One Martini backbone bead per residue (centre of mass of N, CA, C, O) as a GRO file, in nm:
protein
  575
    1UNK     BB    1  -0.815   5.018   2.838
    2UNK     BB    2  -0.983   5.097   3.083
    3UNK     BB    3  -0.913   4.844   3.257
    4UNK     BB    4  -0.609   4.904   3.272
    5UNK     BB    5  -0.626   5.173   3.415
    6UNK     BB    6  -0.771   5.065   3.666
    7UNK     BB    7  -0.551   4.864   3.748
    8UNK     BB    8  -0.329   5.072   3.783
    9UNK     BB    9  -0.471   5.244   3.994
   10UNK     BB   10  -0.501   5.017   4.199
   11UNK     BB   11  -0.202   4.968   4.240
   12UNK     BB   12  -0.128   5.259   4.329
   13UNK     BB   13  -0.324   5.264   4.568
   14UNK     BB   14  -0.190   5.037   4.722
   15UNK     BB   15   0.084   5.169   4.755
   16UNK     BB   16  -0.029   5.417   4.912
   17UNK     BB   17  -0.134   5.226   5.157
   18UNK     BB   18   0.129   5.178   5.236
   19UNK     BB   19   0.377   5.235   5.406
   20UNK     BB   20   0.564   5.493   5.429
   21UNK     BB   21   0.701   5.609   5.104
   22UNK     BB   22   0.937   5.783   4.906
   23UNK     BB   23   1.002   5.714   4.591
   24UNK     BB   24   1.146   5.970   4.467
   25UNK     BB   25   1.379   5.981   4.700
   26UNK     BB   26   1.480   5.710   4.593
   27UNK     BB   27   1.791   5.540   4.475
   28UNK     BB   28   1.710   5.277   4.547
   29UNK     BB   29   1.643   4.926   4.464
   30UNK     BB   30   1.527   4.905   4.792
   31UNK     BB   31   1.246   4.969   4.915
   32UNK     BB   32   1.224   4.951   5.273
   33UNK     BB   33   1.501   4.793   5.238
   34UNK     BB   34   1.792   4.700   5.306
   35UNK     BB   35   2.049   4.650   5.095
   36UNK     BB   36   2.191   4.420   5.251
   37UNK     BB   37   1.952   4.225   5.242
   38UNK     BB   38   1.916   4.199   4.934
   39UNK     BB   39   2.200   4.102   4.867
   40UNK     BB   40   2.147   3.831   5.012
   41UNK     BB   41   1.865   3.724   4.895
   42UNK     BB   42   1.933   3.799   4.566
   43UNK     BB   43   2.086   3.567   4.474
   44UNK     BB   44   2.178   3.379   4.242
   45UNK     BB   45   2.080   3.095   4.061
   46UNK     BB   46   2.270   2.800   3.950
   47UNK     BB   47   2.048   2.757   3.730
   48UNK     BB   48   1.974   2.656   3.425
   49UNK     BB   49   1.722   2.775   3.239
   50UNK     BB   50   1.726   2.555   3.003
   51UNK     BB   51   1.653   2.312   3.217
   52UNK     BB   52   1.374   2.422   3.240
   53UNK     BB   53   1.047   2.343   3.237
   54UNK     BB   54   0.788   2.434   3.029
   55UNK     BB   55   0.459   2.604   3.108
   56UNK     BB   56   0.180   2.683   2.940
   57UNK     BB   57  -0.087   2.906   2.996
   58UNK     BB   58  -0.395   2.967   2.853
   59UNK     BB   59  -0.483   3.216   3.056
   60UNK     BB   60  -0.235   3.351   2.978
   61UNK     BB   61  -0.036   3.561   2.849
   62UNK     BB   62   0.148   3.576   2.589
   63UNK     BB   63   0.464   3.409   2.485
   64UNK     BB   64   0.747   3.401   2.347
   65UNK     BB   65   1.025   3.216   2.335
   66UNK     BB   66   1.213   3.460   2.390
   67UNK     BB   67   1.057   3.571   2.635
   68UNK     BB   68   1.075   3.317   2.813
   69UNK     BB   69   1.383   3.305   2.823
   70UNK     BB   70   1.422   3.584   2.954
   71UNK     BB   71   1.248   3.534   3.208
   72UNK     BB   72   1.412   3.299   3.325
   73UNK     BB   73   1.673   3.452   3.363
   74UNK     BB   74   1.567   3.669   3.554
   75UNK     BB   75   1.452   3.489   3.774
   76UNK     BB   76   1.718   3.331   3.852
   77UNK     BB   77   1.889   3.601   3.906
   78UNK     BB   78   1.653   3.783   4.093
   79UNK     BB   79   1.405   3.589   4.236
   80UNK     BB   80   1.451   3.291   4.351
   81UNK     BB   81   1.593   3.354   4.623
   82UNK     BB   82   1.308   3.459   4.745
   83UNK     BB   83   1.055   3.288   4.587
   84UNK     BB   84   1.158   3.056   4.444
   85UNK     BB   85   1.163   2.834   4.193
   86UNK     BB   86   0.832   2.770   4.234
   87UNK     BB   87   0.690   3.026   4.374
   88UNK     BB   88   0.610   2.948   4.695
   89UNK     BB   89   0.807   3.075   4.872
   90UNK     BB   90   1.030   3.227   5.106
   91UNK     BB   91   1.144   3.523   5.181
   92UNK     BB   92   0.926   3.556   4.983
   93UNK     BB   93   0.654   3.571   4.817
   94UNK     BB   94   0.416   3.422   4.658
   95UNK     BB   95   0.384   3.336   4.276
   96UNK     BB   96   0.125   3.206   4.202
   97UNK     BB   97  -0.131   3.171   3.970
   98UNK     BB   98  -0.370   3.232   4.169
   99UNK     BB   99  -0.251   3.524   4.207
  100UNK     BB  100  -0.152   3.643   3.923
  101UNK     BB  101  -0.414   3.617   3.753
  102UNK     BB  102  -0.584   3.810   3.930
  103UNK     BB  103  -0.402   4.061   3.900
  104UNK     BB  104  -0.243   4.100   3.643
  105UNK     BB  105  -0.041   4.276   3.443
  106UNK     BB  106  -0.061   4.574   3.543
  107UNK     BB  107  -0.039   4.515   3.840
  108UNK     BB  108   0.244   4.375   3.829
  109UNK     BB  109   0.402   4.614   3.705
  110UNK     BB  110   0.391   4.796   3.950
  111UNK     BB  111   0.563   4.614   4.142
  112UNK     BB  112   0.813   4.586   3.959
  113UNK     BB  113   0.868   4.892   3.933
  114UNK     BB  114   0.823   4.993   4.262
  115UNK     BB  115   0.766   4.808   4.471
  116UNK     BB  116   0.809   4.746   4.830
  117UNK     BB  117   0.845   4.789   5.172
  118UNK     BB  118   0.874   4.460   5.217
  119UNK     BB  119   1.132   4.414   4.974
  120UNK     BB  120   1.059   4.490   4.692
  121UNK     BB  121   1.208   4.578   4.426
  122UNK     BB  122   1.256   4.852   4.191
  123UNK     BB  123   1.325   4.742   3.890
  124UNK     BB  124   1.235   4.975   3.701
  125UNK     BB  125   1.306   5.263   3.840
  126UNK     BB  126   1.618   5.172   3.879
  127UNK     BB  127   1.710   5.023   3.586
  128UNK     BB  128   1.733   4.703   3.591
  129UNK     BB  129   1.471   4.719   3.416
  130UNK     BB  130   1.297   4.729   3.150
  131UNK     BB  131   0.995   4.784   3.018
  132UNK     BB  132   0.995   4.513   2.866
  133UNK     BB  133   1.078   4.331   3.107
  134UNK     BB  134   0.837   4.396   3.286
  135UNK     BB  135   0.623   4.286   3.092
  136UNK     BB  136   0.729   4.000   3.071
  137UNK     BB  137   0.713   3.929   3.378
  138UNK     BB  138   0.409   3.975   3.415
  139UNK     BB  139   0.338   3.740   3.220
  140UNK     BB  140   0.511   3.506   3.331
  141UNK     BB  141   0.371   3.491   3.625
  142UNK     BB  142   0.100   3.353   3.483
  143UNK     BB  143   0.269   3.115   3.455
  144UNK     BB  144   0.402   2.836   3.500
  145UNK     BB  145   0.670   2.728   3.649
  146UNK     BB  146   0.968   2.640   3.581
  147UNK     BB  147   1.113   2.310   3.602
  148UNK     BB  148   1.353   2.164   3.736
  149UNK     BB  149   1.534   1.904   3.755
  150UNK     BB  150   1.595   1.630   3.889
  151UNK     BB  151   1.827   1.469   4.147
  152UNK     BB  152   1.954   1.157   4.159
  153UNK     BB  153   2.129   0.871   4.163
  154UNK     BB  154   2.189   0.862   3.862
  155UNK     BB  155   2.312   1.152   3.842
  156UNK     BB  156   2.528   1.123   4.056
  157UNK     BB  157   2.682   0.874   3.930
  158UNK     BB  158   2.749   1.025   3.659
  159UNK     BB  159   2.938   1.246   3.828
  160UNK     BB  160   3.113   1.035   3.957
  161UNK     BB  161   3.460   1.058   4.081
  162UNK     BB  162   3.762   0.858   4.108
  163UNK     BB  163   4.093   0.941   4.098
  164UNK     BB  164   4.175   0.809   4.391
  165UNK     BB  165   4.183   0.544   4.545
  166UNK     BB  166   4.212   0.450   4.867
  167UNK     BB  167   4.438   0.216   4.805
  168UNK     BB  168   4.628   0.455   4.649
  169UNK     BB  169   4.688   0.603   4.894
  170UNK     BB  170   4.840   0.723   5.141
  171UNK     BB  171   4.957   0.606   5.474
  172UNK     BB  172   5.096   0.892   5.484
  173UNK     BB  173   5.240   1.183   5.514
  174UNK     BB  174   5.404   1.347   5.212
  175UNK     BB  175   5.443   1.621   5.357
  176UNK     BB  176   5.544   1.948   5.521
  177UNK     BB  177   5.281   2.039   5.613
  178UNK     BB  178   5.089   2.239   5.834
  179UNK     BB  179   4.777   2.141   5.859
  180UNK     BB  180   4.664   2.288   6.121
  181UNK     BB  181   4.773   2.577   5.963
  182UNK     BB  182   4.573   2.557   5.733
  183UNK     BB  183   4.414   2.727   5.454
  184UNK     BB  184   4.088   2.747   5.316
  185UNK     BB  185   4.028   2.939   5.016
  186UNK     BB  186   3.790   3.111   4.858
  187UNK     BB  187   3.757   3.143   4.492
  188UNK     BB  188   3.476   3.221   4.375
  189UNK     BB  189   3.498   3.316   4.050
  190UNK     BB  190   3.718   3.077   3.980
  191UNK     BB  191   3.664   2.790   4.095
  192UNK     BB  192   3.840   2.792   4.374
  193UNK     BB  193   4.116   2.702   4.588
  194UNK     BB  194   4.328   2.804   4.855
  195UNK     BB  195   4.633   2.702   4.993
  196UNK     BB  196   4.748   2.836   5.311
  197UNK     BB  197   5.011   2.909   5.499
  198UNK     BB  198   5.019   3.028   5.823
  199UNK     BB  199   5.326   3.111   5.849
  200UNK     BB  200   5.419   3.217   5.549
  201UNK     BB  201   5.168   3.311   5.361
  202UNK     BB  202   5.161   3.088   5.138
  203UNK     BB  203   5.085   2.949   4.844
  204UNK     BB  204   5.064   2.590   4.786
  205UNK     BB  205   4.767   2.583   4.639
  206UNK     BB  206   4.560   2.532   4.346
  207UNK     BB  207   4.208   2.432   4.328
  208UNK     BB  208   3.976   2.291   4.148
  209UNK     BB  209   3.624   2.357   4.141
  210UNK     BB  210   3.344   2.470   4.201
  211UNK     BB  211   3.117   2.707   4.211
  212UNK     BB  212   3.124   2.896   4.470
  213UNK     BB  213   3.237   2.825   4.736
  214UNK     BB  214   3.092   2.802   5.055
  215UNK     BB  215   3.247   2.553   5.199
  216UNK     BB  216   3.467   2.411   5.443
  217UNK     BB  217   3.547   2.070   5.540
  218UNK     BB  218   3.645   1.837   5.788
  219UNK     BB  219   3.763   1.566   5.884
  220UNK     BB  220   3.818   1.406   6.178
  221UNK     BB  221   4.132   1.347   6.102
  222UNK     BB  222   4.245   1.589   5.901
  223UNK     BB  223   4.277   1.489   5.591
  224UNK     BB  224   3.998   1.577   5.468
  225UNK     BB  225   3.874   1.795   5.221
  226UNK     BB  226   3.556   1.966   5.194
  227UNK     BB  227   3.387   2.100   4.905
  228UNK     BB  228   3.115   2.336   4.819
  229UNK     BB  229   2.918   2.453   4.571
  230UNK     BB  230   2.649   2.618   4.435
  231UNK     BB  231   2.649   2.375   4.207
  232UNK     BB  232   2.684   2.097   4.388
  233UNK     BB  233   2.991   2.053   4.404
  234UNK     BB  234   3.216   1.802   4.515
  235UNK     BB  235   3.538   1.812   4.683
  236UNK     BB  236   3.797   1.578   4.753
  237UNK     BB  237   4.083   1.635   4.967
  238UNK     BB  238   4.416   1.521   4.997
  239UNK     BB  239   4.654   1.625   5.245
  240UNK     BB  240   4.877   1.378   5.222
  241UNK     BB  241   4.979   1.451   4.972
  242UNK     BB  242   5.239   1.587   4.825
  243UNK     BB  243   5.000   1.716   4.652
  244UNK     BB  244   4.720   1.836   4.702
  245UNK     BB  245   4.415   1.661   4.594
  246UNK     BB  246   4.168   1.542   4.403
  247UNK     BB  247   3.999   1.215   4.462
  248UNK     BB  248   3.693   1.328   4.460
  249UNK     BB  249   3.365   1.358   4.289
  250UNK     BB  250   3.038   1.542   4.300
  251UNK     BB  251   2.698   1.580   4.199
  252UNK     BB  252   2.394   1.662   4.406
  253UNK     BB  253   2.288   1.897   4.208
  254UNK     BB  254   2.210   2.252   4.134
  255UNK     BB  255   2.198   2.349   4.447
  256UNK     BB  256   2.420   2.458   4.721
  257UNK     BB  257   2.576   2.475   5.085
  258UNK     BB  258   2.636   2.171   5.215
  259UNK     BB  259   2.892   2.006   5.425
  260UNK     BB  260   2.979   1.688   5.591
  261UNK     BB  261   3.112   1.482   5.860
  262UNK     BB  262   3.178   1.222   6.050
  263UNK     BB  263   3.245   1.235   6.434
  264UNK     BB  264   3.176   0.994   6.570
  265UNK     BB  265   3.270   0.748   6.755
  266UNK     BB  266   3.359   0.505   6.499
  267UNK     BB  267   3.284   0.727   6.236
  268UNK     BB  268   3.533   0.833   6.129
  269UNK     BB  269   3.522   0.909   5.787
  270UNK     BB  270   3.271   0.733   5.678
  271UNK     BB  271   3.094   0.998   5.627
  272UNK     BB  272   2.901   1.199   5.406
  273UNK     BB  273   2.727   1.519   5.370
  274UNK     BB  274   2.460   1.673   5.165
  275UNK     BB  275   2.292   1.980   5.082
  276UNK     BB  276   2.006   2.110   4.899
  277UNK     BB  277   1.817   2.339   4.720
  278UNK     BB  278   1.849   2.173   4.443
  279UNK     BB  279   1.699   1.961   4.537
  280UNK     BB  280   1.510   1.892   4.822
  281UNK     BB  281   1.791   1.758   4.989
  282UNK     BB  282   1.984   1.472   5.112
  283UNK     BB  283   2.318   1.312   5.118
  284UNK     BB  284   2.471   1.003   5.176
  285UNK     BB  285   2.824   0.919   5.191
  286UNK     BB  286   3.118   0.810   5.138
  287UNK     BB  287   3.414   0.919   5.300
  288UNK     BB  288   3.635   0.795   5.068
  289UNK     BB  289   3.445   0.860   4.773
  290UNK     BB  290   3.130   0.974   4.742
  291UNK     BB  291   2.935   0.757   4.743
  292UNK     BB  292   2.608   0.720   4.699
  293UNK     BB  293   2.348   0.596   4.939
  294UNK     BB  294   2.144   0.837   5.062
  295UNK     BB  295   1.824   0.981   4.998
  296UNK     BB  296   1.659   1.282   5.136
  297UNK     BB  297   1.372   1.431   5.151
  298UNK     BB  298   1.217   1.772   5.243
  299UNK     BB  299   0.944   1.760   5.174
  300UNK     BB  300   0.667   1.953   5.335
  301UNK     BB  301   0.566   2.077   5.634
  302UNK     BB  302   0.509   2.341   5.811
  303UNK     BB  303   0.532   2.448   6.145
  304UNK     BB  304   0.294   2.658   6.143
  305UNK     BB  305   0.063   2.606   5.899
  306UNK     BB  306   0.074   2.314   5.776
  307UNK     BB  307   0.203   2.341   5.489
  308UNK     BB  308   0.287   2.261   5.183
  309UNK     BB  309   0.634   2.226   5.068
  310UNK     BB  310   0.834   2.186   4.765
  311UNK     BB  311   1.109   2.387   4.875
  312UNK     BB  312   1.307   2.278   5.116
  313UNK     BB  313   1.597   2.396   5.202
  314UNK     BB  314   1.933   2.308   5.261
  315UNK     BB  315   2.144   2.401   5.495
  316UNK     BB  316   2.285   2.351   5.758
  317UNK     BB  317   2.548   2.116   5.868
  318UNK     BB  318   2.606   1.899   6.151
  319UNK     BB  319   2.802   1.713   6.373
  320UNK     BB  320   2.748   1.493   6.611
  321UNK     BB  321   2.914   1.415   6.925
  322UNK     BB  322   2.687   1.205   7.074
  323UNK     BB  323   2.600   1.092   6.788
  324UNK     BB  324   2.512   0.922   6.487
  325UNK     BB  325   2.472   1.241   6.357
  326UNK     BB  326   2.288   1.467   6.162
  327UNK     BB  327   2.239   1.822   6.147
  328UNK     BB  328   1.946   1.947   5.976
  329UNK     BB  329   1.856   2.225   5.787
  330UNK     BB  330   1.518   2.338   5.714
  331UNK     BB  331   1.414   2.619   5.600
  332UNK     BB  332   1.095   2.652   5.510
  333UNK     BB  333   0.981   2.450   5.750
  334UNK     BB  334   1.149   2.459   6.031
  335UNK     BB  335   1.349   2.198   6.041
  336UNK     BB  336   1.518   1.968   6.245
  337UNK     BB  337   1.733   1.704   6.146
  338UNK     BB  338   1.805   1.377   6.287
  339UNK     BB  339   2.046   1.180   6.127
  340UNK     BB  340   2.090   0.837   6.160
  341UNK     BB  341   2.396   0.650   6.045
  342UNK     BB  342   2.418   0.352   6.170
  343UNK     BB  343   2.155   0.271   5.968
  344UNK     BB  344   2.069   0.309   5.641
  345UNK     BB  345   1.837   0.090   5.610
  346UNK     BB  346   1.733   0.229   5.908
  347UNK     BB  347   1.662   0.526   5.893
  348UNK     BB  348   1.677   0.781   6.144
  349UNK     BB  349   1.445   1.065   6.174
  350UNK     BB  350   1.442   1.348   6.364
  351UNK     BB  351   1.180   1.580   6.419
  352UNK     BB  352   1.226   1.936   6.472
  353UNK     BB  353   1.034   2.194   6.578
  354UNK     BB  354   1.070   2.543   6.509
  355UNK     BB  355   1.178   2.773   6.272
  356UNK     BB  356   1.177   2.955   6.005
  357UNK     BB  357   1.456   2.991   5.812
  358UNK     BB  358   1.687   2.810   5.828
  359UNK     BB  359   2.051   2.824   5.834
  360UNK     BB  360   2.281   2.901   6.040
  361UNK     BB  361   2.554   2.766   6.258
  362UNK     BB  362   2.651   2.644   6.599
  363UNK     BB  363   2.841   2.590   6.870
  364UNK     BB  364   2.874   2.576   7.180
  365UNK     BB  365   3.132   2.528   7.401
  366UNK     BB  366   3.036   2.219   7.485
  367UNK     BB  367   2.896   2.066   7.233
  368UNK     BB  368   2.570   2.018   7.281
  369UNK     BB  369   2.467   2.288   7.165
  370UNK     BB  370   2.287   2.408   6.892
  371UNK     BB  371   2.299   2.713   6.696
  372UNK     BB  372   2.018   2.835   6.506
  373UNK     BB  373   1.931   3.036   6.238
  374UNK     BB  374   1.616   3.206   6.189
  375UNK     BB  375   1.627   3.467   6.001
  376UNK     BB  376   1.323   3.564   5.917
  377UNK     BB  377   1.235   3.520   6.238
  378UNK     BB  378   1.439   3.630   6.451
  379UNK     BB  379   1.600   3.358   6.539
  380UNK     BB  380   1.725   3.123   6.787
  381UNK     BB  381   1.804   2.783   6.782
  382UNK     BB  382   1.796   2.524   7.038
  383UNK     BB  383   1.983   2.218   7.042
  384UNK     BB  384   1.978   1.905   7.203
  385UNK     BB  385   2.197   1.651   7.105
  386UNK     BB  386   2.175   1.446   7.343
  387UNK     BB  387   1.845   1.443   7.358
  388UNK     BB  388   1.690   1.531   7.093
  389UNK     BB  389   1.594   1.852   7.140
  390UNK     BB  390   1.423   2.123   7.213
  391UNK     BB  391   1.522   2.399   7.416
  392UNK     BB  392   1.506   2.677   7.233
  393UNK     BB  393   1.369   3.012   7.153
  394UNK     BB  394   1.534   3.308   7.037
  395UNK     BB  395   1.515   3.640   7.040
  396UNK     BB  396   1.643   3.872   6.807
  397UNK     BB  397   1.742   4.026   6.560
  398UNK     BB  398   1.773   4.114   6.230
  399UNK     BB  399   1.879   3.869   6.065
  400UNK     BB  400   2.053   3.631   6.147
  401UNK     BB  401   2.432   3.583   6.083
  402UNK     BB  402   2.682   3.385   6.231
  403UNK     BB  403   2.758   3.135   6.107
  404UNK     BB  404   2.903   2.989   6.389
  405UNK     BB  405   2.990   3.201   6.572
  406UNK     BB  406   3.054   3.305   6.926
  407UNK     BB  407   3.268   3.213   7.199
  408UNK     BB  408   3.236   3.329   7.547
  409UNK     BB  409   3.330   3.482   7.856
  410UNK     BB  410   3.140   3.666   8.047
  411UNK     BB  411   3.196   3.874   8.315
  412UNK     BB  412   2.876   3.841   8.410
  413UNK     BB  413   2.714   3.582   8.232
  414UNK     BB  414   2.908   3.404   8.109
  415UNK     BB  415   2.849   3.192   7.883
  416UNK     BB  416   2.848   3.276   7.529
  417UNK     BB  417   2.662   3.342   7.228
  418UNK     BB  418   2.714   3.497   6.904
  419UNK     BB  419   2.530   3.738   6.696
  420UNK     BB  420   2.476   3.879   6.404
  421UNK     BB  421   2.336   4.110   6.141
  422UNK     BB  422   2.174   4.204   5.848
  423UNK     BB  423   1.923   4.410   5.947
  424UNK     BB  424   2.125   4.516   6.179
  425UNK     BB  425   2.358   4.657   6.433
  426UNK     BB  426   2.343   4.409   6.607
  427UNK     BB  427   2.453   4.211   6.901
  428UNK     BB  428   2.387   3.890   7.025
  429UNK     BB  429   2.386   3.762   7.364
  430UNK     BB  430   2.384   3.418   7.465
  431UNK     BB  431   2.314   3.212   7.706
  432UNK     BB  432   2.494   2.864   7.767
  433UNK     BB  433   2.457   2.791   8.103
  434UNK     BB  434   2.236   2.588   8.273
  435UNK     BB  435   2.416   2.527   8.533
  436UNK     BB  436   2.596   2.791   8.617
  437UNK     BB  437   2.367   2.998   8.444
  438UNK     BB  438   2.045   2.961   8.446
  439UNK     BB  439   1.918   3.261   8.422
  440UNK     BB  440   2.082   3.301   8.130
  441UNK     BB  441   1.964   3.081   7.971
  442UNK     BB  442   1.842   3.138   7.664
  443UNK     BB  443   1.930   3.450   7.659
  444UNK     BB  444   1.948   3.784   7.613
  445UNK     BB  445   2.201   3.956   7.797
  446UNK     BB  446   2.315   4.124   7.540
  447UNK     BB  447   2.335   4.433   7.345
  448UNK     BB  448   2.511   4.537   7.073
  449UNK     BB  449   2.669   4.797   6.896
  450UNK     BB  450   2.735   4.849   6.568
  451UNK     BB  451   2.800   4.970   6.251
  452UNK     BB  452   2.589   4.769   6.101
  453UNK     BB  453   2.450   4.624   5.861
  454UNK     BB  454   2.563   4.326   5.686
  455UNK     BB  455   2.636   4.079   5.851
  456UNK     BB  456   2.808   3.748   5.835
  457UNK     BB  457   3.043   3.763   6.070
  458UNK     BB  458   3.161   3.610   6.378
  459UNK     BB  459   3.457   3.632   6.605
  460UNK     BB  460   3.656   3.405   6.806
  461UNK     BB  461   3.870   3.279   7.080
  462UNK     BB  462   3.977   3.108   7.356
  463UNK     BB  463   4.261   3.301   7.350
  464UNK     BB  464   4.079   3.552   7.331
  465UNK     BB  465   3.969   3.919   7.381
  466UNK     BB  466   3.819   3.920   7.101
  467UNK     BB  467   3.557   4.075   6.889
  468UNK     BB  468   3.455   4.008   6.553
  469UNK     BB  469   3.288   4.230   6.299
  470UNK     BB  470   3.130   4.224   6.011
  471UNK     BB  471   3.004   4.442   5.700
  472UNK     BB  472   2.986   4.343   5.393
  473UNK     BB  473   2.669   4.443   5.301
  474UNK     BB  474   2.715   4.730   5.337
  475UNK     BB  475   2.662   5.029   5.154
  476UNK     BB  476   2.889   5.150   5.315
  477UNK     BB  477   3.215   5.168   5.246
  478UNK     BB  478   3.345   5.215   5.529
  479UNK     BB  479   3.202   4.962   5.649
  480UNK     BB  480   3.269   4.723   5.443
  481UNK     BB  481   3.604   4.802   5.479
  482UNK     BB  482   3.563   4.710   5.779
  483UNK     BB  483   3.621   4.650   6.140
  484UNK     BB  484   3.487   4.529   6.438
  485UNK     BB  485   3.621   4.561   6.782
  486UNK     BB  486   3.605   4.389   7.094
  487UNK     BB  487   3.622   4.386   7.440
  488UNK     BB  488   3.521   4.134   7.636
  489UNK     BB  489   3.595   4.290   7.924
  490UNK     BB  490   3.469   4.577   7.762
  491UNK     BB  491   3.184   4.618   7.605
  492UNK     BB  492   3.084   4.913   7.687
  493UNK     BB  493   3.303   5.067   7.515
  494UNK     BB  494   3.296   4.935   7.249
  495UNK     BB  495   3.431   4.992   6.929
  496UNK     BB  496   3.682   4.924   6.700
  497UNK     BB  497   3.814   5.057   6.397
  498UNK     BB  498   3.940   4.877   6.114
  499UNK     BB  499   4.117   4.939   5.798
  500UNK     BB  500   4.140   4.677   5.607
  501UNK     BB  501   4.114   4.780   5.315
  502UNK     BB  502   4.349   4.983   5.336
  503UNK     BB  503   4.572   4.778   5.427
  504UNK     BB  504   4.581   4.613   5.159
  505UNK     BB  505   4.664   4.786   4.902
  506UNK     BB  506   4.464   4.747   4.610
  507UNK     BB  507   4.298   4.983   4.536
  508UNK     BB  508   4.063   4.935   4.347
  509UNK     BB  509   3.740   4.860   4.475
  510UNK     BB  510   3.533   4.723   4.708
  511UNK     BB  511   3.673   4.589   4.965
  512UNK     BB  512   3.530   4.364   5.117
  513UNK     BB  513   3.489   4.256   5.441
  514UNK     BB  514   3.544   3.901   5.526
  515UNK     BB  515   3.577   3.669   5.755
  516UNK     BB  516   3.688   3.593   6.034
  517UNK     BB  517   4.004   3.403   6.096
  518UNK     BB  518   4.177   3.178   6.274
  519UNK     BB  519   4.434   3.045   6.392
  520UNK     BB  520   4.534   2.798   6.589
  521UNK     BB  521   4.665   2.984   6.824
  522UNK     BB  522   4.494   3.268   6.839
  523UNK     BB  523   4.697   3.531   6.724
  524UNK     BB  524   4.531   3.540   6.448
  525UNK     BB  525   4.357   3.739   6.195
  526UNK     BB  526   4.166   3.673   5.906
  527UNK     BB  527   4.100   3.867   5.602
  528UNK     BB  528   3.889   3.941   5.350
  529UNK     BB  529   3.949   4.127   5.044
  530UNK     BB  530   3.667   4.188   4.837
  531UNK     BB  531   3.671   4.189   4.496
  532UNK     BB  532   3.652   4.189   4.189
  533UNK     BB  533   3.775   4.004   3.929
  534UNK     BB  534   3.909   4.288   3.798
  535UNK     BB  535   4.035   4.303   4.090
  536UNK     BB  536   4.217   4.340   4.363
  537UNK     BB  537   4.295   4.122   4.619
  538UNK     BB  538   4.299   4.009   4.975
  539UNK     BB  539   4.487   3.922   5.277
  540UNK     BB  540   4.447   4.009   5.617
  541UNK     BB  541   4.673   4.025   5.892
  542UNK     BB  542   4.609   4.017   6.247
  543UNK     BB  543   4.696   4.104   6.558
  544UNK     BB  544   4.516   4.015   6.828
  545UNK     BB  545   4.653   4.178   7.063
  546UNK     BB  546   4.723   4.467   6.903
  547UNK     BB  547   4.564   4.528   6.627
  548UNK     BB  548   4.784   4.487   6.408
  549UNK     BB  549   4.948   4.477   6.134
  550UNK     BB  550   5.115   4.184   5.984
  551UNK     BB  551   4.975   4.104   5.693
  552UNK     BB  552   4.984   4.075   5.325
  553UNK     BB  553   4.804   3.889   5.080
  554UNK     BB  554   4.935   3.875   4.749
  555UNK     BB  555   4.782   3.759   4.436
  556UNK     BB  556   4.667   3.687   4.123
  557UNK     BB  557   4.519   3.417   4.236
  558UNK     BB  558   4.338   3.610   4.425
  559UNK     BB  559   4.015   3.550   4.342
  560UNK     BB  560   3.769   3.633   4.522
  561UNK     BB  561   3.797   3.623   4.832
  562UNK     BB  562   3.637   3.470   5.115
  563UNK     BB  563   3.637   3.207   5.258
  564UNK     BB  564   3.796   3.080   5.566
  565UNK     BB  565   3.968   2.764   5.670
  566UNK     BB  566   4.087   2.627   5.937
  567UNK     BB  567   4.165   2.315   5.992
  568UNK     BB  568   4.154   2.281   6.299
  569UNK     BB  569   3.900   2.453   6.365
  570UNK     BB  570   3.715   2.284   6.179
  571UNK     BB  571   3.762   2.001   6.294
  572UNK     BB  572   3.699   2.107   6.617
  573UNK     BB  573   3.500   2.343   6.649
  574UNK     BB  574   3.649   2.640   6.663
  575UNK     BB  575   3.454   2.951   6.800
   0.00000   0.00000   0.00000
C-alpha cells in the first residue's frame, strides 16, 4: 500500500513539474491542447475490437476476459487514433510495454485521470471514463497490445465483387445528367453518398457505400467515381449508367483514407490505388474492376530517428501528371513514395525523405509541384513530381490541414498556395512560382489571421476573387457554424464572417460548417452544415460574387453530410 502511495505521489509530482496548467480551472477534457486538435486526432478507429488478437503478459497486472474486452473497446474508440493501433506512437507518445511496465498501474492512472499539457486528455476527471475504466486501462496498457489481423491478397479477393462487368456496361452515357456539374456528397453516418445535380440542386441518387466515406475521386475520363470509407471499403460507381450505380467493390483493409486513379497520358482509367491505415500498405488495382494486382507494405524506418516503425499509415495519394506514378504519403515515417505503375511486375518506388506525419495536400497551380502537409511537424512538403525529388520543406502554422489547398495569384507575391490550420487561427500563403517569382518561391510570403483553430478546408477557384476558410472543429459554436471569406485582392482588409449555419435554417444541432466546394463554373460555393444523425443537416449554396445566400438543400436523406466533390473539379484537380 505504501509503495502505491509513493507511486501516486511521484506521478502527481511529475504533473506538477510540467508546464503550468491549472487542472481545477479547466472544464475541458483536453488540458493544455486545443479541443479542436483533440477532436481531430482522437477519432475512433473503425477496427472491430473483437478481431484483434489478445496477448496476456505474465509480468502485467491481471485482467479478466470482460475487462480485457472493455479495454480493447476503449482503446480503439479513444486512444488508437493518437497512439497507434500497436501503441508504437503516432501523433501521440508510444505506450509500449517497456515503458508502461516500468511506470506501473498507479502511475499510469494519474496520467489517464489528469492528462498532460502535451495533449493527453484528462479522461478520468472529465467524466469520460469511470474510475473503474481508468483502472482497467492502466492495467491493460501493461499487456502487449492486441494485434488486428493482416489483410492481404486473399482477404481482398474474398471481398471483391464485380456487379456489372466492364463488357456489360454502357458504351455511351445513358442519362441526361450534367456529369461535370454533379456533386458527390458524403453522408457520413448513413454509409452513403448523395449525387446532387449542380443546376437544380436536387438529389438524383442515393448510393450505399462503406462507413464514413472519406473522399470521392474521379477517373481521368470523368466516367467512374471512386469512394472509400474509413472501413477501407471502395465502391466504384459508373456515372454513364441510366441510373448511376456501384459496378464493383472491394475491401482493402480494416481502416483507410485514400483512393486515386491513374491520370498519366496513355494510362487513363487503367489503374486505381488505395492506401490503408491498417494494415500499413497500399494496393494497386485494375481501373475497370478493382481487381487487386499489387500490394506494397509501408512498414519501415522513420526519416528523422531512423527507427523502425511497424504502423506507418498511408494518407493522401495523388496521381502524377508528368509520369505514370502515384504520389503516396506515408504518415508516421515521413516518406513520400513515387510508385511507378508502368510495369507492375518490376514496380519502381522512389522514396523521398521529407517530414513526419504526412497527411493531406494537393497541387499548386501549374500541377508540377505537389504540396503535402506534415501536420504534426508543422511543415508543408514540396515535391517536384517532374524531377521526382524533394523541392523544399516549409515551416507553417500549427497542424496544417489544407485538404487540397487553395491556389490563387497574390497581388504582390504572385502565385501562391494556401493552407489553414487545426492548431491555430492562421492561414499560411506559400509562394509557388520559382521561375516568375523566384525570391518568393517555397516561402510563407504572408500569414493571415482567421476566426480560430479547427480548420479542415480552405478553398478558392481560378475564376473567383474569394478565399473561403472553414473552422469546423473549433469548440466555439459561433465559429464552427460560420465561414470566413477574404477578398484575394485586398487580403489586409481581413475576413468577412457569413453565418452559414444560421442560413441553413435547420433548427437544433451542431450545425458545423465544413468544406467549401465550388461548382464547375466557379460562381457558386457549396457548404455542408453538419449536424448529428438525429438532427437535420443541410447544404448551403452561396453566390461567390455577391457572397449572398443562393439556395439551401434540405432533405431527410441528407444525413450527416460532410465532404462534397464536384465531378469536374475533382477530375481536373481544380482548386
